[in-house]
N, CA, C and O atoms as CSV, one atom per row, in Angstrom:
chain,resi,resn,atom,element,x,y,z
A,1,MET,N,N,0.831,-1.210,-0.002
A,1,MET,CA,C,-0.084,-0.004,0.013
A,1,MET,C,C,0.879,1.285,0.002
A,1,MET,O,O,1.732,1.454,0.874
A,2,ASN,N,N,0.684,2.104,-0.974
A,2,ASN,CA,C,1.474,3.355,-1.116
A,2,ASN,C,C,0.657,4.434,-0.753
A,2,ASN,O,O,-0.315,4.690,-1.463
A,3,VAL,N,N,0.927,5.188,0.365
A,3,VAL,CA,C,0.138,6.276,0.828
A,3,VAL,C,C,0.985,7.472,0.796
A,3,VAL,O,O,2.118,7.457,1.277
A,4,ASN,N,N,0.427,8.594,0.196
A,4,ASN,CA,C,1.306,9.866,0.241
A,4,ASN,C,C,0.667,10.785,1.314
A,4,ASN,O,O,-0.522,11.104,1.306
A,5,TYR,N,N,1.545,11.164,2.203
A,5,TYR,CA,C,1.087,12.140,3.242
A,5,TYR,C,C,1.517,13.502,2.922
A,5,TYR,O,O,2.593,13.699,2.358
A,6,ASP,N,N,0.670,14.517,3.279
A,6,ASP,CA,C,1.083,15.854,3.162
A,6,ASP,C,C,1.785,16.217,4.421
A,6,ASP,O,O,2.009,15.351,5.266
A,7,ALA,N,N,2.150,17.484,4.594
A,7,ALA,CA,C,2.948,17.808,5.843
A,7,ALA,C,C,2.092,17.662,7.126
A,7,ALA,O,O,2.590,17.190,8.148
A,8,ALA,N,N,0.792,18.071,7.069
A,8,ALA,CA,C,-0.094,17.927,8.147
A,8,ALA,C,C,-0.232,16.514,8.566
A,8,ALA,O,O,-0.152,16.178,9.748
A,9,GLY,N,N,-0.458,15.620,7.509
A,9,GLY,CA,C,-0.656,14.178,7.835
A,9,GLY,C,C,0.626,13.645,8.501
A,9,GLY,O,O,0.534,12.961,9.521
A,10,ALA,N,N,1.789,13.934,7.965
A,10,ALA,CA,C,3.002,13.523,8.610
A,10,ALA,C,C,3.221,14.023,9.937
A,10,ALA,O,O,3.700,13.280,10.795
A,11,GLY,N,N,2.916,15.205,10.183
A,11,GLY,CA,C,3.041,15.792,11.561
A,11,GLY,C,C,2.097,15.195,12.506
A,11,GLY,O,O,2.451,14.955,13.660
A,12,THR,N,N,0.895,14.938,12.077
A,12,THR,CA,C,-0.119,14.183,12.942
A,12,THR,C,C,0.398,12.816,13.365
A,12,THR,O,O,0.288,12.396,14.517
A,13,ILE,N,N,0.967,12.148,12.368
A,13,ILE,CA,C,1.426,10.777,12.682
A,13,ILE,C,C,2.619,10.830,13.660
A,13,ILE,O,O,2.762,9.956,14.515
A,14,LEU,N,N,3.445,11.831,13.531
A,14,LEU,CA,C,4.590,12.073,14.487
A,14,LEU,C,C,4.045,12.324,15.881
A,14,LEU,O,O,4.491,11.704,16.846
A,15,VAL,N,N,3.068,13.245,15.993
A,15,VAL,CA,C,2.505,13.688,17.307
A,15,VAL,C,C,1.822,12.502,17.987
A,15,VAL,O,O,2.042,12.252,19.172
A,16,VAL,N,N,0.962,11.743,17.209
A,16,VAL,CA,C,0.310,10.620,17.750
A,16,VAL,C,C,1.310,9.501,18.168
A,16,VAL,O,O,1.145,8.850,19.200
A,17,GLY,N,N,2.337,9.312,17.331
A,17,GLY,CA,C,3.383,8.235,17.701
A,17,GLY,C,C,4.027,8.580,18.983
A,17,GLY,O,O,4.198,7.722,19.849
A,18,ASP,N,N,4.431,9.950,19.151
A,18,ASP,CA,C,5.070,10.451,20.314
A,18,ASP,C,C,4.194,10.222,21.614
A,18,ASP,O,O,4.635,9.838,22.697
A,19,LEU,N,N,2.873,10.525,21.317
A,19,LEU,CA,C,1.918,10.368,22.444
A,19,LEU,C,C,1.769,8.894,22.831
A,19,LEU,O,O,1.635,8.602,24.019
A,20,ILE,N,N,1.787,7.969,21.894
A,20,ILE,CA,C,1.710,6.598,22.220
A,20,ILE,C,C,2.955,6.119,23.037
A,20,ILE,O,O,2.852,5.437,24.057
A,21,VAL,N,N,4.119,6.529,22.510
A,21,VAL,CA,C,5.385,6.114,23.138
A,21,VAL,C,C,5.446,6.694,24.633
A,21,VAL,O,O,5.816,6.004,25.583
A,22,ALA,N,N,5.059,7.989,24.738
A,22,ALA,CA,C,5.124,8.590,26.068
A,22,ALA,C,C,4.139,7.941,26.996
A,22,ALA,O,O,4.462,7.765,28.170
A,23,SER,N,N,2.976,7.578,26.558
A,23,SER,CA,C,1.966,6.869,27.352
A,23,SER,C,C,2.445,5.534,27.813
A,23,SER,O,O,2.277,5.176,28.979
A,24,MET,N,N,3.038,4.790,26.920
A,24,MET,CA,C,3.565,3.456,27.317
A,24,MET,C,C,4.716,3.607,28.381
A,24,MET,O,O,4.794,2.821,29.325
A,25,PHE,N,N,5.638,4.674,28.197
A,25,PHE,CA,C,6.685,4.890,29.152
A,25,PHE,C,C,6.097,5.261,30.515
A,25,PHE,O,O,6.541,4.764,31.549
A,26,ALA,N,N,5.081,6.149,30.500
A,26,ALA,CA,C,4.400,6.530,31.745
A,26,ALA,C,C,3.832,5.295,32.462
A,26,ALA,O,O,3.959,5.161,33.679
A,27,LEU,N,N,3.214,4.411,31.701
A,27,LEU,CA,C,2.576,3.186,32.339
A,27,LEU,C,C,3.709,2.256,32.805
A,27,LEU,O,O,3.532,1.602,33.833
A,28,LEU,N,N,4.813,2.155,32.146
A,28,LEU,CA,C,5.889,1.322,32.625
A,28,LEU,C,C,6.504,2.021,33.952
A,28,LEU,O,O,6.770,1.366,34.960
A,29,LEU,N,N,6.688,3.324,33.854
A,29,LEU,CA,C,7.199,3.960,35.056
A,29,LEU,C,C,6.252,3.819,36.307
A,29,LEU,O,O,6.692,3.564,37.428
A,30,ARG,N,N,5.023,3.991,36.049
A,30,ARG,CA,C,4.017,3.733,37.099
A,30,ARG,C,C,4.017,2.373,37.680
A,30,ARG,O,O,3.838,2.189,38.884
A,31,TRP,N,N,4.221,1.395,36.811
A,31,TRP,CA,C,4.353,-0.057,37.255
A,31,TRP,C,C,5.555,-0.227,38.132
A,31,TRP,O,O,5.505,-0.826,39.206
A,32,ALA,N,N,6.731,0.368,37.597
A,32,ALA,CA,C,8.006,0.190,38.358
A,32,ALA,C,C,7.961,0.831,39.728
A,32,ALA,O,O,8.650,0.383,40.645
A,33,LEU,N,N,7.160,1.875,39.882
A,33,LEU,CA,C,7.080,2.603,41.176
A,33,LEU,C,C,6.002,2.106,42.065
A,33,LEU,O,O,5.910,2.470,43.237
A,34,SER,N,N,5.208,1.295,41.513
A,34,SER,CA,C,3.995,0.805,42.339
A,34,SER,C,C,4.465,-0.069,43.538
A,34,SER,O,O,5.363,-0.906,43.440
A,35,ALA,N,N,3.810,0.188,44.621
A,35,ALA,CA,C,4.067,-0.567,45.910
A,35,ALA,C,C,3.595,-2.131,45.602
A,35,ALA,O,O,4.129,-3.055,46.215
A,36,LEU,N,N,2.681,-2.338,44.730
A,36,LEU,CA,C,2.188,-3.733,44.497
A,36,LEU,C,C,3.247,-4.600,43.798
A,36,LEU,O,O,3.194,-5.829,43.858
A,37,HIS,N,N,4.229,-3.926,43.122
A,37,HIS,CA,C,5.238,-4.648,42.535
A,37,HIS,C,C,6.549,-4.493,43.187
A,37,HIS,O,O,7.567,-4.641,42.510
A,38,GLY,N,N,6.616,-4.211,44.433
A,38,GLY,CA,C,7.841,-4.111,45.178
A,38,GLY,C,C,8.552,-2.700,45.141
A,38,GLY,O,O,9.534,-2.453,45.841
A,39,SER,N,N,8.009,-1.841,44.315
A,39,SER,CA,C,8.618,-0.480,44.100
A,39,SER,C,C,10.061,-0.535,44.049
A,39,SER,O,O,10.740,0.204,44.763
A,40,TRP,N,N,10.597,-1.410,43.204
A,40,TRP,CA,C,12.121,-1.565,43.121
A,40,TRP,C,C,12.743,-0.360,42.476
A,40,TRP,O,O,13.914,-0.086,42.742
A,41,LEU,N,N,12.029,0.396,41.630
A,41,LEU,CA,C,12.599,1.653,41.001
A,41,LEU,C,C,12.786,2.692,42.071
A,41,LEU,O,O,13.778,3.420,42.108
A,42,LYS,N,N,11.803,2.739,42.940
A,42,LYS,CA,C,11.851,3.855,44.029
A,42,LYS,C,C,12.956,3.492,44.918
A,42,LYS,O,O,13.715,4.388,45.289
A,43,GLN,N,N,13.133,2.319,45.293
A,43,GLN,CA,C,14.335,1.863,46.166
A,43,GLN,C,C,15.576,2.158,45.477
A,43,GLN,O,O,16.491,2.688,46.109
A,44,LEU,N,N,15.715,1.853,44.171
A,44,LEU,CA,C,16.937,2.091,43.498
A,44,LEU,C,C,17.278,3.588,43.463
A,44,LEU,O,O,18.403,3.972,43.783
A,45,LEU,N,N,16.321,4.426,43.078
A,45,LEU,CA,C,16.517,5.773,42.918
A,45,LEU,C,C,16.732,6.610,44.211
A,45,LEU,O,O,17.359,7.670,44.223
A,46,SER,N,N,16.151,6.033,45.302
A,46,SER,CA,C,16.340,6.766,46.607
A,46,SER,C,C,17.587,6.313,47.370
A,46,SER,O,O,17.794,6.682,48.526
A,47,SER,N,N,18.409,5.506,46.699
A,47,SER,CA,C,19.678,5.020,47.273
A,47,SER,C,C,20.588,6.173,47.618
A,47,SER,O,O,20.653,7.108,46.820
A,48,PRO,N,N,21.276,6.199,48.699
A,48,PRO,CA,C,22.239,7.346,49.027
A,48,PRO,C,C,23.332,7.499,48.141
A,48,PRO,O,O,23.974,8.549,48.147
A,49,VAL,N,N,23.643,6.463,47.297
A,49,VAL,CA,C,24.761,6.516,46.410
A,49,VAL,C,C,24.502,7.540,45.310
A,49,VAL,O,O,25.469,7.943,44.663
A,50,TRP,N,N,23.314,7.981,45.052
A,50,TRP,CA,C,23.119,8.936,44.031
A,50,TRP,C,C,23.300,10.466,44.495
A,50,TRP,O,O,23.354,11.367,43.658
A,51,PHE,N,N,23.388,10.697,45.824
A,51,PHE,CA,C,23.598,12.029,46.256
A,51,PHE,C,C,24.893,12.679,45.736
A,51,PHE,O,O,24.839,13.816,45.267
A,52,PRO,N,N,26.078,11.990,45.802
A,52,PRO,CA,C,27.264,12.587,45.294
A,52,PRO,C,C,27.298,12.731,43.719
A,52,PRO,O,O,27.918,13.638,43.164
A,53,VAL,N,N,26.671,11.882,43.131
A,53,VAL,CA,C,26.452,11.993,41.600
A,53,VAL,C,C,25.600,13.138,41.283
A,53,VAL,O,O,25.874,13.865,40.328
A,54,ALA,N,N,24.537,13.349,42.061
A,54,ALA,CA,C,23.665,14.430,41.813
A,54,ALA,C,C,24.319,15.818,42.068
A,54,ALA,O,O,24.164,16.798,41.339
A,55,ALA,N,N,25.083,15.769,43.219
A,55,ALA,CA,C,25.820,17.092,43.544
A,55,ALA,C,C,26.898,17.457,42.526
A,55,ALA,O,O,27.080,18.616,42.154
A,56,LEU,N,N,27.539,16.507,42.133
A,56,LEU,CA,C,28.632,16.771,41.084
A,56,LEU,C,C,28.041,17.044,39.706
A,56,LEU,O,O,28.660,17.795,38.952
A,57,SER,N,N,26.907,16.498,39.323
A,57,SER,CA,C,26.373,16.753,37.929
A,57,SER,C,C,25.714,18.173,37.991
A,57,SER,O,O,25.798,18.944,37.035
A,58,TYR,N,N,25.073,18.484,39.119
A,58,TYR,CA,C,24.500,19.847,39.208
A,58,TYR,C,C,25.594,20.986,39.216
A,58,TYR,O,O,25.427,22.004,38.543
A,59,THR,N,N,26.634,20.806,39.936
A,59,THR,CA,C,27.696,21.706,39.926
A,59,THR,C,C,28.385,21.830,38.580
A,59,THR,O,O,28.715,22.924,38.124
A,60,ALA,N,N,28.585,20.717,37.976
A,60,ALA,CA,C,29.180,20.718,36.577
A,60,ALA,C,C,28.143,21.455,35.641
A,60,ALA,O,O,28.587,22.205,34.772
A,61,PHE,N,N,26.918,21.293,35.764
A,61,PHE,CA,C,25.895,21.959,34.956
A,61,PHE,C,C,26.075,23.461,35.132
A,61,PHE,O,O,25.994,24.206,34.155
A,62,LEU,N,N,26.310,23.907,36.318
A,62,LEU,CA,C,26.448,25.347,36.623
A,62,LEU,C,C,27.734,25.946,35.816
A,62,LEU,O,O,27.730,27.082,35.342
A,63,PHE,N,N,28.776,25.093,35.723
A,63,PHE,CA,C,29.968,25.539,35.105
A,63,PHE,C,C,30.119,25.257,33.616
A,63,PHE,O,O,31.199,25.481,33.070
A,64,GLN,N,N,29.072,24.771,32.931
A,64,GLN,CA,C,29.122,24.272,31.584
A,64,GLN,C,C,29.397,25.434,30.562
A,64,GLN,O,O,30.119,25.252,29.582
A,65,MET,N,N,28.842,26.536,30.810
A,65,MET,CA,C,29.139,27.726,29.843
A,65,MET,C,C,30.595,28.119,29.842
A,65,MET,O,O,31.234,28.198,28.792
A,66,ALA,N,N,31.117,28.365,31.036
A,66,ALA,CA,C,32.522,28.771,31.220
A,66,ALA,C,C,33.386,27.609,30.746
A,66,ALA,O,O,34.404,27.877,30.108
A,67,ALA,N,N,33.081,26.392,30.991
A,67,ALA,CA,C,33.902,25.304,30.535
A,67,ALA,C,C,33.908,25.271,29.072
A,67,ALA,O,O,34.982,25.092,28.497
A,68,GLY,N,N,32.825,25.424,28.406
A,68,GLY,CA,C,32.712,25.441,26.987
A,68,GLY,C,C,33.548,26.559,26.393
A,68,GLY,O,O,34.217,26.354,25.381
A,69,TYR,N,N,33.525,27.726,26.996
A,69,TYR,CA,C,34.271,28.825,26.536
A,69,TYR,C,C,35.798,28.459,26.582
A,69,TYR,O,O,36.516,28.646,25.600
A,70,TYR,N,N,36.236,27.967,27.681
A,70,TYR,CA,C,37.708,27.662,27.837
A,70,TYR,C,C,38.025,26.576,26.982
A,70,TYR,O,O,39.149,26.600,26.482
A,71,ALA,N,N,37.200,25.534,26.681
A,71,ALA,CA,C,37.552,24.420,25.843
A,71,ALA,C,C,37.786,24.954,24.459
A,71,ALA,O,O,38.795,24.616,23.841
A,72,VAL,N,N,36.886,25.784,23.938
A,72,VAL,CA,C,37.117,26.350,22.596
A,72,VAL,C,C,38.324,27.261,22.544
A,72,VAL,O,O,39.002,27.296,21.517
A,73,GLU,N,N,38.614,27.966,23.548
A,73,GLU,CA,C,39.842,28.704,23.601
A,73,GLU,C,C,40.982,27.922,23.537
A,73,GLU,O,O,41.923,28.329,22.856
A,74,VAL,N,N,41.071,26.757,24.190
A,74,VAL,CA,C,42.196,25.872,24.160
A,74,VAL,C,C,42.304,25.238,22.781
A,74,VAL,O,O,43.399,25.068,22.246
A,75,LEU,N,N,41.199,24.907,22.237
A,75,LEU,CA,C,41.220,24.254,20.727
A,75,LEU,C,C,41.617,25.348,19.673
A,75,LEU,O,O,42.261,25.053,18.667
A,76,VAL,N,N,41.209,26.598,19.946
A,76,VAL,CA,C,41.600,27.531,18.938
A,76,VAL,C,C,43.139,27.694,18.844
A,76,VAL,O,O,43.664,27.949,17.760
A,77,LYS,N,N,43.841,27.552,19.949
A,77,LYS,CA,C,45.257,27.594,19.934
A,77,LYS,C,C,45.830,26.509,19.082
A,77,LYS,O,O,46.812,26.709,18.367
A,78,ASP,N,N,45.161,25.262,19.165
A,78,ASP,CA,C,45.674,24.194,18.288
A,78,ASP,C,C,45.403,24.381,16.897
A,78,ASP,O,O,46.274,24.148,16.059
A,79,TYR,N,N,44.186,24.809,16.569
A,79,TYR,CA,C,43.733,24.931,15.142
A,79,TYR,C,C,44.163,26.289,14.476
A,79,TYR,O,O,44.274,26.390,13.255
A,80,GLY,N,N,44.382,27.256,15.285
A,80,GLY,CA,C,44.900,28.466,14.688
A,80,GLY,C,C,43.847,29.460,14.291
A,80,GLY,O,O,44.192,30.583,13.924
A,81,HIS,N,N,42.499,29.091,14.346
A,81,HIS,CA,C,41.423,30.009,14.026
A,81,HIS,C,C,40.210,29.537,14.802
A,81,HIS,O,O,40.074,28.374,15.182
A,82,ALA,N,N,39.316,30.536,15.019
A,82,ALA,CA,C,38.168,30.323,15.862
A,82,ALA,C,C,36.989,29.453,15.129
A,82,ALA,O,O,36.269,28.698,15.783
A,83,ILE,N,N,36.877,29.596,13.949
A,83,ILE,CA,C,35.821,28.903,13.178
A,83,ILE,C,C,36.485,27.566,12.551
A,83,ILE,O,O,37.365,27.642,11.694
A,84,SER,N,N,36.036,26.441,13.006
A,84,SER,CA,C,36.401,25.248,12.458
A,84,SER,C,C,35.245,24.271,12.394
A,84,SER,O,O,34.504,24.113,13.365
A,85,THR,N,N,35.089,23.626,11.274
A,85,THR,CA,C,34.015,22.690,11.186
A,85,THR,C,C,34.499,21.343,11.107
A,85,THR,O,O,35.701,21.139,10.935
A,86,GLY,N,N,33.628,20.350,11.224
A,86,GLY,CA,C,34.041,18.958,11.135
A,86,GLY,C,C,33.904,18.324,12.458
A,86,GLY,O,O,33.942,18.979,13.499
A,87,TYR,N,N,33.735,16.977,12.412
A,87,TYR,CA,C,33.580,16.172,13.534
A,87,TYR,C,C,34.686,16.244,14.573
A,87,TYR,O,O,34.477,16.231,15.786
A,88,ASP,N,N,35.889,16.323,13.995
A,88,ASP,CA,C,37.105,16.380,14.877
A,88,ASP,C,C,37.104,17.498,15.815
A,88,ASP,O,O,37.381,17.337,17.004
A,89,PHE,N,N,36.777,18.701,15.276
A,89,PHE,CA,C,36.782,19.834,16.261
A,89,PHE,C,C,35.652,19.829,17.289
A,89,PHE,O,O,35.872,20.139,18.460
A,90,PHE,N,N,34.444,19.475,16.850
A,90,PHE,CA,C,33.282,19.443,17.743
A,90,PHE,C,C,33.358,18.315,18.798
A,90,PHE,O,O,32.927,18.453,19.943
A,91,ALA,N,N,33.956,17.152,18.310
A,91,ALA,CA,C,34.149,16.095,19.338
A,91,ALA,C,C,35.131,16.483,20.401
A,91,ALA,O,O,34.910,16.231,21.585
A,92,LYS,N,N,36.231,17.103,19.983
A,92,LYS,CA,C,37.157,17.536,20.959
A,92,LYS,C,C,36.636,18.624,21.848
A,92,LYS,O,O,36.923,18.651,23.045
A,93,ALA,N,N,35.881,19.511,21.279
A,93,ALA,CA,C,35.209,20.643,22.093
A,93,ALA,C,C,34.280,20.002,23.138
A,93,ALA,O,O,34.318,20.350,24.318
A,94,TYR,N,N,33.464,19.077,22.685
A,94,TYR,CA,C,32.474,18.427,23.595
A,94,TYR,C,C,33.229,17.754,24.767
A,94,TYR,O,O,32.948,18.047,25.929
A,95,PHE,N,N,34.116,16.923,24.484
A,95,PHE,CA,C,34.777,16.118,25.579
A,95,PHE,C,C,35.644,17.054,26.438
A,95,PHE,O,O,35.703,16.873,27.654
A,96,LEU,N,N,36.297,18.017,25.856
A,96,LEU,CA,C,37.050,18.982,26.608
A,96,LEU,C,C,36.177,19.769,27.589
A,96,LEU,O,O,36.533,19.954,28.752
A,97,THR,N,N,34.981,20.244,27.069
A,97,THR,CA,C,33.986,20.933,27.922
A,97,THR,C,C,33.569,19.980,29.019
A,97,THR,O,O,33.501,20.378,30.182
A,98,LEU,N,N,33.290,18.745,28.689
A,98,LEU,CA,C,32.804,17.778,29.714
A,98,LEU,C,C,33.902,17.580,30.821
A,98,LEU,O,O,33.571,17.518,32.005
A,99,CYS,N,N,35.141,17.488,30.445
A,99,CYS,CA,C,36.137,17.368,31.484
A,99,CYS,C,C,36.336,18.609,32.182
A,99,CYS,O,O,36.491,18.531,33.401
A,100,PHE,N,N,36.360,19.731,31.637
A,100,PHE,CA,C,36.454,21.038,32.364
A,100,PHE,C,C,35.302,21.187,33.347
A,100,PHE,O,O,35.520,21.541,34.506
A,101,ALA,N,N,34.113,20.930,32.913
A,101,ALA,CA,C,32.915,21.170,33.734
A,101,ALA,C,C,32.913,20.196,34.905
A,101,ALA,O,O,32.628,20.600,36.033
A,102,LEU,N,N,33.219,18.944,34.672
A,102,LEU,CA,C,33.313,17.940,35.765
A,102,LEU,C,C,34.465,18.228,36.721
A,102,LEU,O,O,34.352,18.040,37.932
A,103,GLY,N,N,35.574,18.689,36.149
A,103,GLY,CA,C,36.701,19.059,37.105
A,103,GLY,C,C,36.352,20.198,37.965
A,103,GLY,O,O,36.626,20.162,39.165
A,104,ALA,N,N,35.737,21.257,37.405
A,104,ALA,CA,C,35.429,22.477,38.184
A,104,ALA,C,C,34.237,22.035,39.146
A,104,ALA,O,O,34.191,22.494,40.287
A,105,GLY,N,N,33.352,21.215,38.721
A,105,GLY,CA,C,32.300,20.803,39.627
A,105,GLY,C,C,32.922,19.979,40.766
A,105,GLY,O,O,32.565,20.218,41.919
A,106,LEU,N,N,33.770,19.089,40.531
A,106,LEU,CA,C,34.447,18.234,41.608
A,106,LEU,C,C,35.183,19.088,42.601
A,106,LEU,O,O,35.149,18.823,43.802
A,107,LEU,N,N,35.916,20.214,42.064
A,107,LEU,CA,C,36.643,21.025,42.938
A,107,LEU,C,C,35.804,21.880,43.798
A,107,LEU,O,O,36.086,22.081,44.979
A,108,VAL,N,N,34.763,22.390,43.203
A,108,VAL,CA,C,33.823,23.230,43.982
A,108,VAL,C,C,33.023,22.333,45.051
A,108,VAL,O,O,32.807,22.741,46.192
A,109,THR,N,N,32.623,21.139,44.608
A,109,THR,CA,C,31.902,20.239,45.497
A,109,THR,C,C,32.723,19.837,46.737
A,109,THR,O,O,32.233,19.859,47.866
A,110,VAL,N,N,34.033,19.456,46.471
A,110,VAL,CA,C,34.884,18.974,47.609
A,110,VAL,C,C,35.372,20.147,48.453
A,110,VAL,O,O,35.374,20.047,49.680
A,111,PHE,N,N,35.783,21.247,47.842
A,111,PHE,CA,C,36.379,22.340,48.621
A,111,PHE,C,C,35.491,23.431,49.086
A,111,PHE,O,O,35.852,24.194,49.982
A,112,ILE,N,N,34.322,23.527,48.495
A,112,ILE,CA,C,33.350,24.673,48.922
A,112,ILE,C,C,32.049,24.064,49.453
A,112,ILE,O,O,31.697,24.360,50.595
A,113,GLU,N,N,31.326,23.251,48.721
A,113,GLU,CA,C,30.089,22.762,49.126
A,113,GLU,C,C,30.074,21.933,50.331
A,113,GLU,O,O,29.316,22.192,51.266
A,114,LYS,N,N,30.937,20.882,50.341
A,114,LYS,CA,C,31.092,19.985,51.481
A,114,LYS,C,C,31.423,20.674,52.768
A,114,LYS,O,O,30.732,20.459,53.764
A,115,PRO,N,N,32.490,21.529,52.800
A,115,PRO,CA,C,32.743,22.251,54.061
A,115,PRO,C,C,31.653,23.185,54.514
A,115,PRO,O,O,31.449,23.332,55.719
A,116,LEU,N,N,30.937,23.829,53.601
A,116,LEU,CA,C,29.910,24.710,54.058
A,116,LEU,C,C,28.723,23.843,54.556
A,116,LEU,O,O,28.059,24.252,55.509
A,117,LEU,N,N,28.434,22.699,53.972
A,117,LEU,CA,C,27.410,21.816,54.581
A,117,LEU,C,C,27.753,21.297,56.013
A,117,LEU,O,O,26.889,21.159,56.878
A,118,LYS,N,N,29.039,21.027,56.195
A,118,LYS,CA,C,29.515,20.676,57.574
A,118,LYS,C,C,29.330,21.834,58.475
A,118,LYS,O,O,28.921,21.635,59.619
A,119,LEU,N,N,29.600,23.033,58.054
A,119,LEU,CA,C,29.443,24.220,58.939
A,119,LEU,C,C,27.909,24.447,59.254
A,119,LEU,O,O,27.574,24.913,60.342
A,120,SER,N,N,27.051,24.134,58.353
A,120,SER,CA,C,25.698,24.364,58.629
A,120,SER,C,C,25.130,23.261,59.624
A,120,SER,O,O,24.103,23.469,60.270
A,121,ASP,N,N,25.831,22.114,59.710
A,121,ASP,CA,C,25.375,21.162,60.656
A,121,ASP,C,C,25.912,21.403,62.152
A,121,ASP,O,O,25.565,20.673,63.081
A,122,LEU,N,N,26.677,22.352,62.285
A,122,LEU,CA,C,27.394,22.675,63.593
A,122,LEU,C,C,26.441,23.576,64.499
A,122,LEU,O,O,26.844,23.920,65.610
A,123,LYS,N,N,25.364,23.908,64.106
A,123,LYS,CA,C,24.508,24.765,64.884
A,123,LYS,C,C,24.384,24.491,66.255
A,123,LYS,O,O,23.664,25.196,66.963
């Protein structure tokens, strides 16, 4: 069967398809969090092991713009010009930004956030 869709028909199919996928994911998530099924996902996500990961990722998120700027500045020194296209440049910029943001996030979390949290517990 060969069916030709116009733009509205193709858009409708995409929206309905996304709605079906999102509904199925919501049902699966509800099942995984349900107390009737052991709520294994709730226990997994409420584990204390996620707190350091969450703190580091949030702090790295706060530094991502500055990290991206410095990553491109470092790469411009290698490439010799600011505008460079291609997978090589953007892959290096992405991973260098990730390293800079996680490094800054780790330093701030260890040397600023944790000591201040300990100070707030001394009341």
